[in-house]
N, CA, C and O atoms as a DFTB+ gen file, in Angstrom:
312 C
 N C O
     1  1      32.340     -39.319     -40.722
     2  2      32.307     -40.022     -42.014
     3  2      33.207     -41.240     -41.893
     4  3      34.348     -41.157     -41.439
     5  1      32.654     -42.385     -42.316
     6  2      33.430     -43.622     -42.379
     7  2      33.582     -43.914     -43.879
     8  3      32.598     -44.005     -44.614
     9  1      34.811     -44.053     -44.300
    10  2      35.077     -44.404     -45.719
    11  2      35.456     -45.899     -45.784
    12  3      36.247     -46.396     -44.982
    13  1      34.876     -46.572     -46.744
    14  2      35.261     -47.983     -46.991
    15  2      35.803     -48.068     -48.376
    16  3      35.068     -47.909     -49.351
    17  1      37.118     -48.325     -48.483
    18  2      37.811     -48.331     -49.764
    19  2      37.759     -49.663     -50.471
    20  3      37.480     -50.695     -49.861
    21  1      38.024     -49.635     -51.736
    22  2      37.900     -50.866     -52.523
    23  2      38.774     -52.005     -52.049
    24  3      38.439     -53.170     -52.261
    25  1      39.840     -51.703     -51.437
    26  2      40.798     -52.747     -50.886
    27  2      40.415     -53.226     -49.478
    28  3      41.093     -54.066     -48.886
    29  1      39.271     -52.649     -48.941
    30  2      38.864     -53.045     -47.632
    31  2      39.287     -52.125     -46.543
    32  3      38.772     -52.225     -45.429
    33  1      40.197     -51.234     -46.802
    34  2      40.686     -50.235     -45.822
    35  2      39.507     -49.368     -45.320
    36  3      38.613     -48.973     -46.068
    37  1      39.571     -49.113     -44.040
    38  2      38.488     -48.282     -43.464
    39  2      39.129     -47.080     -42.767
    40  3      40.145     -47.205     -42.083
    41  1      38.494     -45.888     -42.963
    42  2      38.925     -44.735     -42.208
    43  2      37.723     -44.110     -41.449
    44  3      36.588     -44.130     -41.925
    45  1      38.009     -43.577     -40.297
    46  2      37.003     -42.783     -39.534
    47  2      37.554     -41.397     -39.616
    48  3      38.624     -41.088     -39.092
    49  1      36.778     -40.550     -40.302
    50  2      37.349     -39.188     -40.641
    51  2      38.456     -39.513     -41.611
    52  3      38.238     -40.189     -42.616
    53  1      39.633     -39.037     -41.310
    54  2      40.784     -39.260     -42.202
    55  2      41.770     -40.263     -41.521
    56  3      42.855     -40.518     -42.044
    57  1      41.384     -40.804     -40.387
    58  2      42.232     -41.684     -39.557
    59  2      41.955     -43.127     -39.922
    60  3      40.805     -43.562     -39.859
    61  1      43.012     -43.911     -40.317
    62  2      42.836     -45.293     -40.635
    63  2      42.343     -46.092     -39.364
    64  3      42.694     -45.787     -38.224
    65  1      41.513     -47.123     -39.657
    66  2      41.039     -47.926     -38.606
    67  2      41.557     -49.356     -38.908
    68  3      41.438     -49.826     -40.040
    69  1      42.124     -50.036     -37.905
    70  2      42.732     -51.376     -38.125
    71  2      41.798     -52.543     -38.166
    72  3      42.102     -53.548     -38.809
    73  1      40.656     -52.451     -37.498
    74  2      39.743     -53.532     -37.441
    75  2      38.302     -52.990     -37.219
    76  3      38.113     -51.827     -36.862
    77  1      37.306     -53.861     -37.439
    78  2      35.979     -53.503     -37.211
    79  2      35.721     -53.298     -35.699
    80  3      34.936     -52.441     -35.293
    81  1      36.400     -54.105     -34.905
    82  2      36.300     -53.990     -33.398
    83  2      36.746     -52.578     -32.990
    84  3      36.074     -51.939     -32.180
    85  1      37.840     -52.093     -33.521
    86  2      38.361     -50.767     -33.237
    87  2      37.367     -49.744     -33.659
    88  3      37.109     -48.787     -32.929
    89  1      36.748     -49.933     -34.923
    90  2      35.796     -48.944     -35.376
    91  2      34.586     -48.869     -34.420
    92  3      34.145     -47.775     -34.067
    93  1      34.049     -50.039     -34.001
    94  2      32.987     -50.100     -33.082
    95  2      33.346     -49.359     -31.777
    96  3      32.536     -48.584     -31.268
    97  1      34.519     -49.587     -31.250
    98  2      34.920     -48.936     -30.006
    99  2      35.021     -47.452     -30.120
   100  3      34.617     -46.724     -29.213
   101  1      35.561     -46.981     -31.237
   102  2      35.702     -45.523     -31.474
   103  2      34.349     -44.852     -31.647
   104  3      34.093     -43.775     -31.109
   105  1      33.472     -45.532     -32.428
   106  2      32.155     -44.988     -32.612
   107  2      31.406     -44.942     -31.297
   108  3      30.728     -43.954     -31.015
   109  1      31.509     -46.008     -30.465
   110  2      30.780     -45.995     -29.215
   111  2      31.322     -44.893     -28.336
   112  3      30.548     -44.201     -27.675
   113  1      32.611     -44.713     -28.307
   114  2      33.149     -43.621     -27.483
   115  2      32.624     -42.216     -27.923
   116  3      32.283     -41.364     -27.103
   117  1      32.586     -42.041     -29.237
   118  2      32.035     -40.773     -29.809
   119  2      30.548     -40.642     -29.426
   120  3      30.094     -39.557     -29.062
   121  1      29.821     -41.716     -29.508
   122  2      28.372     -41.743     -29.230
   123  2      28.158     -41.350     -27.725
   124  3      27.208     -40.637     -27.399
   125  1      29.048     -41.824     -26.835
   126  2      28.928     -41.511     -25.401
   127  2      29.069     -39.983     -25.168
   128  3      28.483     -39.438     -24.232
   129  1      29.834     -39.324     -26.012
   130  2      30.043     -37.920     -25.908
   131  2      28.937     -37.087     -26.639
   132  3      28.567     -35.994     -26.210
   133  1      28.478     -37.620     -27.669
   134  2      27.462     -36.960     -28.546
   135  2      26.291     -37.865     -28.776
   136  3      26.303     -38.675     -29.702
   137  1      25.304     -37.747     -27.973
   138  2      24.169     -38.717     -28.067
   139  2      23.435     -38.663     -29.359
   140  3      22.828     -39.662     -29.745
   141  1      23.449     -37.576     -30.044
   142  2      22.794     -37.520     -31.330
   143  2      23.731     -37.683     -32.542
   144  3      23.476     -37.179     -33.636
   145  1      24.787     -38.389     -32.294
   146  2      25.849     -38.585     -33.334
   147  2      25.234     -39.235     -34.597
   148  3      24.431     -40.163     -34.503
   149  1      25.608     -38.755     -35.703
   150  2      25.148     -39.299     -37.006
   151  2      26.456     -39.734     -37.759
   152  3      27.498     -39.092     -37.630
   153  1      26.363     -40.791     -38.510
   154  2      27.486     -41.347     -39.257
   155  2      27.099     -41.458     -40.746
   156  3      26.015     -41.941     -41.072
   157  1      27.980     -41.013     -41.631
   158  2      27.777     -41.210     -43.095
   159  2      28.839     -42.212     -43.497
   160  3      30.025     -42.015     -43.232
   161  1      28.408     -43.291     -44.139
   162  2      29.216     -44.370     -44.623
   163  2      29.378     -44.168     -46.131
   164  3      28.392     -44.084     -46.864
   165  1      30.623     -44.091     -46.582
   166  2      30.896     -43.911     -47.996
   167  2      31.645     -45.131     -48.470
   168  3      32.702     -45.461     -47.932
   169  1      31.108     -45.812     -49.475
   170  2      31.766     -47.020     -50.002
   171  2      32.289     -46.815     -51.392
   172  3      31.701     -46.083     -52.188
   173  1      33.387     -47.454     -51.686
   174  2      34.012     -47.381     -53.031
   175  2      33.215     -48.398     -53.937
   176  3      32.977     -49.555     -53.591
   177  1      32.852     -47.867     -55.071
   178  2      32.052     -48.760     -55.987
   179  2      32.855     -49.952     -56.491
   180  3      32.266     -50.934     -56.942
   181  1      34.174     -49.896     -56.427
   182  2      34.936     -51.048     -56.874
   183  2      35.153     -52.106     -55.793
   184  3      35.752     -53.153     -56.038
   185  1      34.654     -51.810     -54.598
   186  2      34.836     -52.731     -53.428
   187  2      33.672     -53.690     -53.300
   188  3      32.679     -53.588     -54.019
   189  1      33.810     -54.618     -52.378
   190  2      32.740     -55.526     -52.109
   191  2      31.736     -54.911     -51.193
   192  3      32.099     -54.229     -50.234
   193  1      30.460     -55.139     -51.470
   194  2      29.423     -54.596     -50.626
   195  2      29.516     -55.147     -49.171
   196  3      29.123     -54.488     -48.209
   197  1      30.036     -56.340     -49.070
   198  2      30.131     -56.996     -47.689
   199  2      30.939     -56.060     -46.808
   200  3      30.607     -55.933     -45.630
   201  1      31.975     -55.397     -47.298
   202  2      32.785     -54.542     -46.462
   203  2      31.924     -53.373     -45.904
   204  3      32.048     -52.963     -44.750
   205  1      31.045     -52.866     -46.804
   206  2      30.145     -51.759     -46.310
   207  2      29.165     -52.337     -45.296
   208  3      28.868     -51.711     -44.278
   209  1      28.679     -53.509     -45.576
   210  2      27.700     -54.122     -44.656
   211  2      28.310     -54.387     -43.268
   212  3      27.618     -54.230     -42.263
   213  1      29.565     -54.777     -43.194
   214  2      30.253     -54.964     -41.888
   215  2      30.437     -53.643     -41.197
   216  3      30.314     -53.569     -39.974
   217  1      30.724     -52.610     -41.929
   218  2      30.777     -51.233     -41.288
   219  2      29.418     -50.815     -40.726
   220  3      29.332     -50.263     -39.629
   221  1      28.344     -51.088     -41.503
   222  2      27.004     -50.699     -41.059
   223  2      26.738     -51.478     -39.725
   224  3      26.197     -50.923     -38.769
   225  1      27.130     -52.750     -39.703
   226  2      26.894     -53.554     -38.482
   227  2      27.710     -52.970     -37.329
   228  3      27.220     -52.925     -36.201
   229  1      28.925     -52.527     -37.582
   230  2      29.723     -51.945     -36.498
   231  2      28.996     -50.655     -35.953
   232  3      29.005     -50.401     -34.749
   233  1      28.409     -49.905     -36.813
   234  2      27.725     -48.716     -36.412
   235  2      26.527     -49.150     -35.538
   236  3      26.268     -48.541     -34.500
   237  1      25.806     -50.192     -35.956
   238  2      24.662     -50.700     -35.153
   239  2      25.126     -51.169     -33.783
   240  3      24.451     -50.882     -32.795
   241  1      26.281     -51.899     -33.671
   242  2      26.771     -52.329     -32.420
   243  2      27.191     -51.206     -31.524
   244  3      27.171     -51.366     -30.303
   245  1      27.598     -49.989     -32.110
   246  2      27.990     -48.856     -31.382
   247  2      26.745     -47.993     -30.998
   248  3      26.867     -46.930     -30.389
   249  1      25.505     -48.522     -31.398
   250  2      24.251     -47.777     -31.094
   251  2      24.166     -46.459     -31.852
   252  3      23.643     -45.466     -31.346
   253  1      24.696     -46.469     -33.088
   254  2      24.549     -45.257     -33.929
   255  2      23.141     -45.445     -34.638
   256  3      22.927     -46.396     -35.389
   257  1      22.265     -44.543     -34.369
   258  2      20.941     -44.642     -34.971
   259  2      20.718     -43.734     -36.172
   260  3      19.804     -43.962     -36.964
   261  1      21.540     -42.720     -36.307
   262  2      21.407     -41.854     -37.442
   263  2      22.512     -42.236     -38.444
   264  3      23.687     -41.923     -38.251
   265  1      22.100     -42.907     -39.497
   266  2      23.064     -43.420     -40.488
   267  2      22.664     -42.997     -41.871
   268  3      21.485     -43.020     -42.225
   269  1      23.666     -42.601     -42.672
   270  2      23.514     -42.289     -44.047
   271  2      24.511     -43.083     -44.892
   272  3      25.577     -43.470     -44.414
   273  1      24.145     -43.320     -46.164
   274  2      25.045     -44.030     -47.047
   275  2      25.202     -43.140     -48.283
   276  3      24.199     -42.740     -48.875
   277  1      26.412     -42.828     -48.677
   278  2      26.672     -41.978     -49.793
   279  2      27.170     -42.902     -50.903
   280  3      27.978     -43.808     -50.699
   281  1      26.625     -42.608     -52.115
   282  2      27.040     -43.397     -53.278
   283  2      27.358     -42.408     -54.395
   284  3      26.781     -41.324     -54.478
   285  1      28.287     -42.814     -55.244
   286  2      28.533     -42.029     -56.443
   287  2      28.181     -42.844     -57.656
   288  3      28.818     -43.863     -57.920
   289  1      27.181     -42.423     -58.403
   290  2      26.761     -43.266     -59.607
   291  2      27.922     -43.388     -60.581
   292  3      28.729     -42.475     -60.752
   293  1      27.968     -44.512     -61.188
   294  2      28.951     -44.739     -62.294
   295  2      28.508     -43.994     -63.500
   296  3      27.336     -43.625     -63.571
   297  1      29.367     -43.741     -64.470
   298  2      29.006     -43.087     -65.656
   299  2      28.058     -43.896     -66.468
   300  3      28.223     -45.114     -66.526
   301  1      27.060     -43.309     -67.112
   302  2      26.118     -43.994     -67.891
   303  2      26.788     -44.752     -69.029
   304  3      27.740     -44.287     -69.655
   305  1      26.230     -45.976     -69.272
   306  2      26.720     -46.761     -70.409
   307  2      26.203     -46.202     -71.679
   308  3      25.045     -45.794     -71.773
   309  1      27.065     -46.180     -72.672
   310  2      26.567     -45.676     -73.999
   311  2      26.644     -46.713     -75.058
   312  3      26.273     -46.455     -76.203
């Protein structure tokens, strides 16, 4: 699971990631061990979508083919 927080912070599992390059490297290393590796990207609704898009691109660069995106709907407007 890759979490993308509203402030732009990224974690892989529960471990902070310092850069997109580091994320790509860590995902590629995991992919080399587990060829059928799947990644779930969770984005914070208060954050910019561009941050999530950059994480999705890092997954693509690491050759992750099984991707999921988790969203939490906001409360309905009344």
